[in-house]
N, C-alpha and C positions, 0 to 999 in steps of 0.2 A: 581254432587253435586249441581250445580246451578239450574238445571232443577228441582230438587226435594226440592228446597228451603231449603237447609241444614242450620239451624239457625247458627252453628258454623262458617261455610264458610261465611255466610253473615255478621256475626260480624266482621270477618277479612276484608272482601272486603270494608265495611263501616267505618272501625277504622279511626279515625282521625290522627292516627300515621301512617305514610307512609315512610319507610326507602328509597325505590327506586322504581319508577314506570315508565312505559310508559303511559303517560297521556291518549292518544287516546285509547289504550287498556283498561286501567282502567275504563275511562268513558263509554266505549262501554260495559264493563262487568257489571257495576253498571246499567246501562240502561237496559240491558237485565235482570238483576235481578229484577229491579223494575217492568218492564213490565210482567214478568212471575211469580211473587211471589205468592205462594199458601198460602192463610191464614190458611187453616186447617192444613197443615204441620207446618207452624211456631206456630201456637196456640198450637197445641197438644204437640210440643217439650217443650215449655216454661210452659204449664199448668201442665204437668205430673211433671217436674223438681220442680215446686213451690209447689205442693202437697207433694212431698217427703221432701222438705226443711221445709214446714209448720210444720211437725211433730216434728221438733227440737225446735220449739219456746216455750219459757217458760219452758225449761227442763234444766238439767245441761249440756247437750250437746250443747246448744246455745252459739255461740260466735258472735262477731260483724260481723265477715265474713260471718257466716252462716244466720244470719239476712239479711245481704245484698244480699245473694243469694236468699233468700225467696222473699224479696220485689222485687227485679229486675226482677226475672222470673215471678212473678205474674203480675207486671205491664207490661212487654213485651207481655204477652199473652192478657191482657186487651187492650193494644194499638192496637194489631192486630185485635181484634173484633171491636174496635171503630173506627178505620182508614182503616182497610184492607191493610196496608203498613207495609213495614219492620220497626220494632221498631228501635229507635235511639240507638246507641252505648253508648253514654254520658248519664249516670244516670239522671242527672238533667234535660235532654231534655224530660224525661218521666213525669216530674212534671206537664205538662199541662193537664193530665187526671185525676188528683187527686185535692182534695180541697186544696187551698191556705194555709189554716191554718196548713198543715203539712210541708211546704216547710222549714221553719226555724228550725223545730225539727230534720228533716232529714239532713239538712245542719250542724248542730250542731253535729249529729251522725257522719257525714263523717268526720268532723273535729276530733272528738274524736278517730275515727278508724285511721285516719293518724297519730296521735300521739302515738298510742299503736301498739304492735304486733296484727296482724289479728286475732289470736286466743284469743285475749282478751275477757274476761267474764264481761265487763262492762255491767251493766244493760240497758235494752232497756225499755222504757216507755210502759205500758199497753196499751196506746193509739196507739203506732205504731205497736205494735203486733196485736192489733185488726184491725187495717188498713190492714195488710197483710191477716189475716183470712177473712175480709170482701171481699177483692179483689179476693182471691181464691174461695169464695163462689159464688161471682158474675160470674166469669169464668165458675165454675161448671154448674150453671144455664143456661148459654148461649151457652155452647160448642156445641149444635147441631144446632145452628142457623147460622154456618158458611158456606161460599160459597166456594166449592172445585174447585179451579181454575186450569186447566190443562195447562202445558207449551206449548208454540207455537214452534212445532218442526222446522218450516220454518225460524223463527227468529233466531234460533240457527244455523241452517245451513248456513243462510247468514252470520252472524257474524263470524263463523268458516272459511268459504270460503274468506271473505274478510281479515282475519287476517293471513291466509296461503300465500296469494298471494304476 
């Protein structure tokens, strides 16, 4: 999963919530993940998800939860394109790639989501809906410009042998 840059596994690995860990092993895994991250695999995972979530925007199916799925996945794909690194797990850390004018509105929506059930159908501003659509469109236009990076098997073998010794 690590060699294939599995996005779900990477989100777990870089989560700020750690219940119990062997620090040396965890740091070694993170280093391995960062050194061998394949932008193509990560981008396509998030981009395909964001396109699916985008379909619910401005429909009766849209909830606050589905809006955040749409914007988070769109931003993660965009982050990978712009930075060629694993996207941050914390949503607000993705703000650096969008215009500052959206930060307060998104923070207000996060607060609103925290006060209601996730399936809340509170309205989302047209500006924020357009933001997602614009990011998805940008991602669609640049998807063929990504660099496909292969994992380094020697680095994985070295880490594995060091771990089992």
